[in-house]
C-alpha angles and dihedrals in degrees: 000000000000124000133021146201125280090260092055095257115140116267116246113258113261089235135005106217129184110201102206104201132185090222140000143174134352081039114078128217147101097288093046091051092045093053092043093054094044091050090052093048094047092049091050089051090058101263126133108238136184128176116222112191143165115282106237095172091281096148129247113041093230124035136169111231120179090338094309124111111236120194117199105206132188115247110187115177128190120257131203098257125088090236091048092053090049093051090048092052090052094046098042103074096055091041092052090047089054092052095045090046089055090055093049093046097048102025096207124201090217144357119237113195117204117196105358115244133115086325089062093050091057093042089054090052090050090049090057096042099046102024090239117163112251126216118186125200116187117203095192095278092143094057108024103049120119091205095052089220094168090056090053102039121070089182092059094044094050093042093051092051090051093045092052090052093046097043119107087211137008124199137177134179094248142022087241091066092046091050091054091050090051093049099040106028107025100252115173114204120339134177132240115235106173126214123263140218135215104250093192090071102079126170110241094213087213106080104040109174093224129065126230129004118328145157116225138220120187131187149073111319098239127132094252090059090065101219089147087060089051092053090050091047091050091050092048097046096072095217126176110292092237091063115092136196115228119195115194119194144058137239146118096303095061097099091048091048092050090051090050091050090053093047090052090049090238099129092120096044105042120065120197098206100180124219115336129197116252095258092052090048089053091051093044089053093047090053096045130101088227142340113237123202106190101173120158085220129359124192091204116323116233087189088071090058091047090052091050091048091053094048095246127147110250131219106186137187114252091208110101134353101345094086087066095065111010110083109216112239092003109069098355144003112250116207137162105246090205089063099081098190095045090049092050091047091051092050093048091049096050094045093049099044113068092176091055091050091050092050093048092048094048093049091047092052089052092050100045094075087071090066107062124145087237089064092047092052091045089056091051091047090053088050091051091050092053093047095048093042090055089051094049092046093053093038088232099122116056124203103280126358119313121197116232107245093010120143 
């Protein structure tokens, strides 16, 4: 932590922030990467940061990851069955002790929920118990979840509504996500804080992991991500037989995708590459003809930023948040993946037109500098300052957590 007092004692952190995440390392995904990068940026800015996340059987309850303390906390929720309620009543007291112990050990100035789930339910309870300001960031979990958990869970629906009312600030990576929160959960207001990308990770364009000419899809193999639509589009487009489709990623839809590839007689032209490390993804993008994002709905689309960073032409779903930052025909081609003919036309056009691909790639490379993790963290820091200043001005938020009703 930079700085210090005149007697050499360490300076107090500007803010003490608990990032309350739905998931974290060793799990991999967009939310995990977002929270990881924000934690790093906040720490480098001189803030004290911890990540509190859902215990998914990861191992030790507290771990140090990249210099940040990560607490894996139990999050039991009640279910509709008698047995489920009984198990919840048994599990709740030790779970609540773990969460309140985290507050007393770290003494955060505020709680920042990322991707509302059971983590958000417990953060809301801590907000009420300790009068800690609450910031909520939705990552599209209410609209882009293969398991439709918000449709199935009354607890999550009610808790999210209450958290949005109680929050001192609510953010999302796109106006699309905010609009859904307003329509479905009663949000008033909200602020867009877009996603970021690590600009130091550049594709070399020289050591592509795949031979020949190919278009590339990257992401978790879930139904929402629409890779089945991409396979069907590729089959329909009638492209040169030497052009392949590479799909990089893993997930529950992989067996169904492999069956679809066989049924379309594309075994020799579609490669299921599995999960790749970030550097290999960057090189795969740099070596591709185009990067295709076929999601049925996309809250933002970090893959678009990764394609821009690697200098790849981008074909992006128009369903969701991408229309708020991808400029159709300028730095990407926007297309509805549910429109089979339009999708095939877009793919044919981008593959056939080298000048178009060069223009898209050049414009994307120019734009991507706007989406650094430093800017994301700076937006959150400005939000924290406003929230804490309001608390100081109204004398509602004391220094450190205070328990309601405590002596």
